[in-house]
PAZAPA-4460 file (N, C-alpha, C; in steps of 0.05 Angstrom, whole numbers, plus 32768, in hexadecimal, padded with zeros to 4 digits):
% residues 67
    n_x    n_y    n_z   ca_x   ca_y   ca_z    c_x    c_y    c_z   seq   type   mol
   879A   88F3   8AE3   8794   88D6   8AEB   879A   88C4   8AD0     1      M     A
   879C   88A3   8ADB   879D   888A   8AC8   878E   887D   8AB8     2      T     A
   878B   887A   8AA0   8775   8867   8A97   875F   8856   8AB0     3      P     A
   8746   8859   8AAC   8734   8846   8AB8   8735   8828   8AAF     4      K     A
   8741   881D   8AC2   873C   8800   8AAF   871D   87EB   8AA8     5      P     A
   8724   87DD   8AA9   8700   87DD   8A9C   86FB   87C5   8AB2     6      D     A
   86DA   87C0   8ABD   86E4   87AC   8AC7   86E4   879C   8AD5     7      N     A
   86EA   8789   8ABF   86E5   8774   8AC4   8707   8771   8ACE     8      D     A
   871E   877B   8AC4   873C   877B   8ACE   873F   8775   8AF2     9      A     A
   8728   879D   8AF2   871F   879C   8B0A   871D   877D   8B23    10      I     A
   86FB   8775   8B1A   86ED   8759   8B1E   871E   874B   8B24    11      V     A
   8719   8748   8B0E   8739   8736   8B14   874C   8734   8B20    12      R     A
   8754   874D   8B22   8762   8752   8B45   8750   8752   8B5C    13      D     A
   873E   8754   8B5C   872D   8756   8B79   8734   8734   8B79    14      I     A
   8720   8726   8B63   8727   8702   8B6D   8738   8706   8B73    15      E     A
   8763   870D   8B68   8763   86FB   8B6C   877E   8708   8B8A    16      A     A
   8775   871F   8B87   8786   8729   8BAD   8773   871C   8BC8    17      L     A
   8757   8717   8BBF   8747   86FC   8BCD   8730   86F7   8BC2    18      E     A
   874B   86D6   8BBD   8736   86BF   8BAD   8713   86BA   8BBC    19      P     A
   8714   86BE   8BD5   86F6   86B8   8BDC   86EB   86C2   8BD9    20      D     A
   86E6   86E2   8BCB   86D4   86F1   8BC4   86C7   86FA   8BAC    21      L     A
   86A8   86ED   8BA3   86AB   86E6   8B84   8694   86FB   8B92    22      H     A
   8697   870E   8B67   86A3   8732   8B61   868A   8728   8B68    23      V     A
   8669   8733   8B64   8658   872B   8B68   864A   8756   8B52    24      Q     A
   8655   8767   8B62   864D   877B   8B62   8668   8794   8B5B    25      S     A
   866A   87A5   8B49   8676   87B9   8B4D   8678   87CF   8B45    26      L     A
   8679   87E1   8B51   8681   8803   8B5E   868C   8811   8B58    27      V     A
   869B   881E   8B46   86AB   8838   8B44   869E   884B   8B50    28      F     A
   86B2   8854   8B6A   86A3   885C   8B87   86BA   887B   8B81    29      E     A
   86CC   8886   8B71   86E2   8894   8B60   8701   888F   8B65    30      G     A
   870A   88A7   8B64   872B   88B2   8B5E   8738   88C4   8B6C    31      E     A
   8740   88BA   8B77   874F   88DB   8B84   8777   88D5   8B75    32      G     A
   878A   88E6   8B8A   87A7   88EA   8B75   87AA   88D2   8B7C    33      D     A
   87AA   88BD   8B88   87B5   88A6   8B88   87A7   888B   8B7E    34      S     A
   8792   888B   8B8F   8793   887C   8B86   8761   8871   8B73    35      C     A
   875C   8861   8B6C   873F   8859   8B6F   8739   8847   8B7D    36      R     A
   8719   884E   8B84   8718   883F   8B8F   86F7   883B   8B8B    37      A     A
   86E9   8818   8B8F   86DA   8805   8B89   86CA   87FE   8B9E    38      Y     A
   86AD   87EE   8B98   86A2   87EE   8BB1   8696   87CF   8BA7    39      T     A
   8696   87BB   8BB5   8695   8798   8BA4   8681   8784   8BBE    40      V     A
   866D   8786   8BAF   865B   8776   8BBC   864B   878A   8BD5    41      N     A
   864D   87A7   8BD3   863D   87B1   8BE5   865A   87AE   8BF9    42      S     A
   865E   87AE   8BFC   8666   87A0   8C1D   8684   87A9   8C18    43      D     A
   8691   87A3   8C06   86AE   87B0   8C0E   86BE   87C3   8BF9    44      W     A
   86C9   87D5   8C06   86D6   87EF   8BF6   86F7   87D6   8BEE    45      I     A
   86FE   87E0   8BD1   8719   87DC   8BC7   8725   87F9   8BCB    46      F     A
   8742   8800   8BC4   8746   881E   8BC6   8768   8803   8BA7    47      R     A
   8761   8813   8B94   8787   8801   8B83   8790   8822   8B75    48      F     A
   87A3   881E   8B80   87C5   8839   8B86   87BF   8838   8B6B    49      A     A
   87C9   8852   8B54   87D5   884C   8B44   87F3   8840   8B45    50      Y     A
   8806   8838   8B5A   8813   883D   8B52   8825   882B   8B7A    51      T     A
   883D   8825   8B70   8843   8821   8B93   883C   883D   8B96    52      D     A
   8850   8856   8BA2   8859   885E   8BAD   8836   886C   8BC2    53      E     A
   881A   886B   8BA4   8801   886E   8BB6   87FE   8873   8BD0    54      G     A
   87FF   884E   8BD3   87F3   884C   8BF7   880F   8857   8C0C    55      P     A
   8823   8864   8C01   882D   8872   8C1C   8832   8882   8C10    56      R     A
   8823   88A0   8C07   8827   88B9   8BFA   8809   88B5   8C0D    57      R     A
   87EC   88A9   8C0F   87D9   88A9   8C17   87DF   88AB   8C42    58      A     A
   87FA   8893   8C4E   87F4   889B   8C63   8800   88A5   8C71    59      A     A
   880E   88BA   8C59   881D   88C8   8C63   880D   88F5   8C68    60      C     A
   87FD   88ED   8C57   87E3   890C   8C4D   87E0   8911   8C71    61      A     A
   87D6   8927   8C69   87D8   893E   8C82   87C4   8932   8C98    62      P     A
   87C5   8932   8CA4   87B2   8924   8CB4   87A8   8909   8CB5    63      G     A
   87C1   8900   8CB0   87C6   88D7   8CAF   87CD   88C7   8CB9    64      A     A
   87C4   88B9   8CCA   87DC   88A5   8CE0   87E8   888E   8CD3    65      T     A
   87F8   887E   8CCD   880F   8871   8CC2   8801   885B   8CD1    66      E     A
   8802   8837   8CD4   87FC   882B   8CD7   880D   8819   8CEA    67      A     A
***
């Protein structure tokens, strides 16, 4: 696994992706082979892939359907 980034960096990334979303709480939920997941404001789940390959690998996992 890659080193876990600090919460401030994650908050900056989330607010850059969703400028209208003000992060008031951030909870690290866990990590897998391809990404880390965080709950934001008790309402949203954000997944961050370790690499650009992560989302494609997840979509091609057994039992997964492609969008």
